[in-house]
N, C-alpha and C positions, 0 to 999 in steps of 0.2 A: 138598683141600677148596676150593670156590669160594665167595667171599662177594661181595656187592655193596657198593660204597662206601657208607658210612654205617651199615652193620649193626654190631651188637655181639652176638657169639655166643660160646657156650662151645666151646672147642676142646680136645680131650684124647684120652686113651687109657683102655682098660680092660685091666688086667693079669690074665691067666689062667694058672693053674698047671696044666700038663698032667698032673701027678701027683695032682691033686685033693686036695692037702694044703692046710691052712689057712695063711695068711700075712698079715702086716701090713706095709703100706707105712709105714715109720717117719718118713720125711722126703722132701721133694722140693723142687726149685727149677726155674725155667724162664728161658730167654733167648729173646727174639724178635729174629731177624736179618732185615734187608731186603737183598735182592740188587739192586744197581744197577751195570750195566755190568761184570759179573763181579767186583764188589767186595762184601764183606759188611760191613754197617753194623749195629751193635748198637742196637736201638730201645728195648728194655725188658728188665728183669730183675725177678724177684720170686719169691714163694712161691705155688704153685698151691693150689687146693682139693683136698684128699684126701677122697674119699667112698667108704669101704670099699676096693674094688679099682679105683676110677676116679681119674684125675688130670686136673683140669680147669683151664683158663685162660680168663679172659674176654678175648676178642680184639676190639679196637676197629678196625674196618676204615675208618679215617678218610682213608686215602689209597690210591690204586691202586698195584699192584705185586706182586712176588713176595716172599713172606715164608717163613721157616722158624721153627717153634716147637720149640726144643730142650728136652726134659724130662730131668732127671736125678733118679733116685729110688733110695731105699735099702730093701732087704728083707733083714733080718738083717745079716750082715757084707758082703753083696754090693751093688755099685752098678751100676745099669742106666741106659742112655740110649735115648731115642726121639726121632725127628725127624718133624715133621708139616709138609707143604707146604701153604701157604695162598696162594691167588691172589685178589687183590682186583681186581674189574673195575668 
């Protein structure tokens, strides 16, 4: 995802069950990491918005660079992770 500096946008995922069985995302958290010269710097952590099968984070593109939004979410006894690349130009 490419954002312009100064934008504030929703970044997230929609979880889809291939078996068409109903499920509930019980809990989630996120970490935003900035990559600088091959080093990872934790910028922010928190609790995302869970909207049915969507997990959303408000991303403030206040500085240029390469960022990763890491999402960790729970469905039943299982824990899943997702990584979203965000480029701020």
